[in-house]
N, C-alpha and C positions, 0 to 999 in steps of 0.2 A: 537608249533604245533607238535603233535605226528604222526610219520610216521613209519609203520611197513613193513619191506621187507620180502617176502616169495619166496619160490620155491615150485613147486608141480605140480599138474594136474588140468587142467581146461577143462570143457566140452565145446568144440567148437560148436558142434551140437549134437542133441540127440543121445546118445549111443557112441559118439566118443570123447575121451579125449586126450589132448595133453599136453606135458610138457610146463611149463611156469614159468616166474619170474614175480613178481608183487609187488606193493606197495599199502598199504591201508592208507588213510589219511582222515581227516574230509571232503574232497572234493570228496571222492569215491575211487574206486579201479582201478588203471591203470596197465595193464598187457602187457607183451611181450610174445606172444605165439610162440612156436618153429615152425620153418618152413621158407622156402625161402621168402624173401622180406617182412617179417612181420614188422610192426611198432607198438609201444605201443598204446593200445586202452583201453577205459573204458569198464569194464566188471561188471556184477552183482555178488554180493556175492554168490548168488544161483548157479552160474556156477562153483564155486570152488569145486572140487571133493576131493582133498587131498592137505593139506598145511603143509609146514615145515618152521617154522619161522626162519629167518636168524638173524634179529636184529630189535630192536625198538629204534628209535631216537627221541629226542626232537629237533626240528628245528624252534626256535622262529623267528619271524619277517619276515617270507616269505608269500607273497600273493599267490593266486592260480596260477597265470601265472608263477611266479618264481618257485614254487614248482613243477608244471607240467614239466617245462624245466629241472629241476634238476633230477626228477624221470626218465624222458625220457633218459637223458644222462647216468644215472647209469644203467638203464636196457639195453639200446642199446650198452653201452660200455662194457658189460659183467663183470662189477665189482663184482657182486655177485658170479661169478664163479672163481674169483682169489683165488689161494691157500691161506689157512689160514683165510679167511674171516669168515667162519662159526664158526670155533673153537676159534677164537680170540675175538669174540663178538663185542661190539659197538666201541671199540677203532679203529679197522681197518676200519670199515665202516665210521667213522668220517673222517679218512684220505682220504678215497675214495670220500666222499662228498666234501671235500676241493679241491681235485684234479679236480673233475667235475666242481666246481665253478670256479676254475682257468681257465679251458678250456672254459667255457662259457664267461668269461671276455675277453679272447683272441679272441673268435669269435666276440664278440661285438665290440672290437677295430678294428679288421680286416674289419668288415662290414662298420664301419664309415669311414675307409680309402678308401674303394671302392666307397662309395657314394660321 
């Protein structure tokens, strides 16, 4: 499954654009808009005002729910803003994806312990 990560501007409401990070996949576009208390949300491609591609990845074997969790973790974790991600290309983003997957596994194990 192909996922492309971007940074740029998204029109939040008519005439008002905000900085955002997002990922586009076959399941749609999930964006984290800049601002206090924001959570990733689905947006329409038409709302994108300016896009700067960070990386495109092939992530085979992921279902929609797993992909949504992974994208949410990458966007909220600020991984696209880490130094060297943009200039290093896919290699660094793959490392960040693996880091996010590792964190998700830890959360899963911790939630099983609590239950």
